[in-house]
C-alpha positions in Angstrom: -15.9 -5.9 30.6 -12.5 -6.9 28.7 -10.3 -8.6 31.4 -8.1 -11.7 31.6 -6.1 -13.8 33.8 -3.0 -15.1 33.3 -0.9 -17.7 34.3 2.6 -18.2 33.9 4.9 -21.1 35.7 8.6 -22.2 33.9 11.8 -23.1 35.6 12.7 -19.1 35.8 9.3 -17.1 36.6 6.3 -17.9 38.3 3.5 -15.5 37.5 0.0 -14.3 38.4 -1.5 -11.8 36.7 -5.0 -10.0 36.1 -6.2 -7.3 33.8 -9.1 -5.2 33.2 -8.7 -3.1 30.1 -11.6 -0.8 30.9 -10.5 -0.5 34.7 -10.2 2.5 36.5 -6.6 2.1 37.4 -6.7 -0.6 40.3 -3.1 -1.4 40.5 -1.1 -4.1 42.5 2.2 -5.0 40.9 5.2 -6.9 42.5 8.1 -8.3 40.5 10.9 -8.1 43.0 12.2 -5.0 41.1 11.8 -1.9 42.5 12.2 0.6 39.1 10.1 -2.4 37.0 7.4 -2.0 39.5 7.3 1.7 39.2 7.4 1.3 35.3 4.3 -1.2 34.9 2.6 1.1 37.9 3.0 3.9 35.3 1.9 1.8 32.2 -1.4 0.8 33.8 -2.1 4.3 35.8 -1.6 5.9 32.3 -3.5 3.1 30.2 -6.5 3.4 33.0 -6.1 -0.4 33.4 -6.6 -2.5 36.4 -3.6 -4.2 36.9 -2.9 -7.2 39.5 0.7 -8.8 38.9 2.8 -11.0 41.2 5.7 -12.0 39.8 8.6 -15.0 41.9 11.3 -14.7 39.5 15.3 -16.0 39.6 16.6 -12.8 40.5 19.5 -14.6 42.3 20.8 -15.0 38.9 19.6 -11.5 37.1 16.4 -9.5 36.3 16.5 -11.3 32.6 13.9 -13.8 33.1 11.5 -11.8 35.3 11.3 -9.0 33.0 11.3 -10.9 29.4 8.4 -13.2 30.8 6.4 -10.5 32.1 6.2 -8.7 28.9 5.1 -12.6 27.3 2.1 -12.4 30.0 1.4 -9.0 29.7 1.1 -9.5 26.0 -0.9 -12.3 26.1 -3.3 -10.7 28.9 -3.7 -8.0 26.3 -4.6 -10.4 23.3 -6.9 -12.7 25.3 -8.4 -9.8 27.0 -9.2 -7.7 23.5 -10.5 -10.9 21.8 -11.2 -10.1 17.9 -10.7 -6.6 18.1 -13.9 -5.5 16.8 -15.0 -2.2 17.7 -11.2 -0.4 18.6 -9.8 2.4 17.1 -6.7 0.0 16.3 -3.9 2.9 16.2 -2.6 5.0 18.2 0.5 7.5 18.6 1.3 9.3 21.6 3.9 12.1 22.8 5.2 12.2 26.4 7.1 14.8 27.8 9.0 14.2 31.1 11.2 17.4 32.0 14.0 17.6 29.2 12.9 14.0 27.7 10.3 13.7 24.9 9.2 10.1 23.9 7.4 8.9 21.0 5.3 5.6 20.8 3.1 4.6 17.7 1.1 1.3 17.5 -1.3 -0.8 15.9 -2.9 -3.7 17.0 -2.5 -5.2 13.5 -2.2 -8.9 14.1 1.3 -8.6 13.4 4.1 -8.7 16.0 7.0 -5.8 15.4 9.2 -3.8 17.8 11.1 -0.8 16.5 13.0 0.3 19.3 14.9 3.9 19.2 16.1 4.6 22.8 19.6 5.6 23.0 20.4 5.3 27.2 22.9 7.5 28.6 23.2 5.1 31.4 23.8 1.2 31.5 21.2 1.2 34.7 18.8 2.6 35.9 17.5 1.5 39.2 19.9 -1.4 39.5 18.4 -3.0 35.9 20.5 -3.1 33.3 18.8 -0.8 31.1 18.8 -3.1 28.1 16.2 -5.0 29.4 13.4 -2.7 28.8 13.8 -3.3 25.2 13.5 -7.1 26.1 10.0 -6.4 27.8 8.8 -4.6 25.1 9.8 -7.2 22.5 8.2 -9.8 24.5 5.3 -7.8 25.3 4.8 -6.4 21.5 5.2 -10.1 20.1 2.4 -11.8 22.8 0.3 -9.3 21.9 0.5 -9.2 18.4 1.3 -5.8 18.1 3.3 -3.7 15.8 4.7 -1.1 18.2 7.2 2.0 17.4 9.1 3.4 20.3 11.8 6.8 20.2 13.0 9.3 22.7 13.3 11.9 20.1 15.8 13.5 22.7 16.7 13.3 26.7 19.7 13.1 28.9 18.0 11.4 32.1 17.7 7.9 31.7 15.2 7.6 34.4 12.9 10.0 32.6 13.4 8.7 29.3 12.0 4.9 30.4 9.6 6.8 32.7 8.0 9.0 29.4 8.4 5.6 27.3 6.4 3.7 29.5 3.7 6.0 30.4 3.2 7.1 26.4 3.1 3.1 25.6 0.5 3.3 28.3 -1.8 5.5 27.0 -1.2 4.8 23.4 -2.5 1.1 24.6 -5.6 2.4 25.9 -6.3 4.9 23.0 -6.1 2.4 20.3 -8.3 0.0 22.0 -11.3 2.2 23.1 -14.4 1.8 21.7 -15.0 3.7 18.2 -18.6 4.7 18.0 -18.1 4.6 13.8 -16.4 1.2 13.5 -18.9 -1.7 13.9 -17.0 -4.5 13.1 -13.4 -5.4 12.3 -10.6 -2.5 12.0 -9.3 -3.8 8.8 -10.2 -4.3 5.1 -9.1 -7.9 5.6 -12.0 -8.7 8.1 -9.7 -9.9 10.7 -6.8 -8.8 12.9 
């Protein structure tokens, strides 16, 4: 079982996170931000991850520190849980529709952190959160997980549908990239390390 626990405490946030990559989508998420909880729940459901996440953040200021720090902690949890990445598929691409929206995510557990984010929201906020904060979350997640992550919304008009399709697509792509490849007995790289 690929599991990890992360505790992160700063002057801005306190995070307790438990992850099971090979779980059965048992989810218990509480960040203090309803729409963010919903998106993380969708991510874990589509990834079939067990995710327990409790956050106490400085929401009296705004949502930025909470969202970014959750991205850091979640990325750290995946990096710790998957270890040397032996025997994984490594790459995955997922297209996820949500009504009028179509999101595409392509990723590589390359050991090199990079985010390409092609999402233009029609609304400045969704669920009371500045829509720009989702890019900050995915940048922090990709950096901490040492993941190359490309996210695009090919088309869509409803901001809620757009971000929901993205979180679902990322969850599914992470799931399939980390599946065990029966033809790969070592590290899926000619370098011998990821």
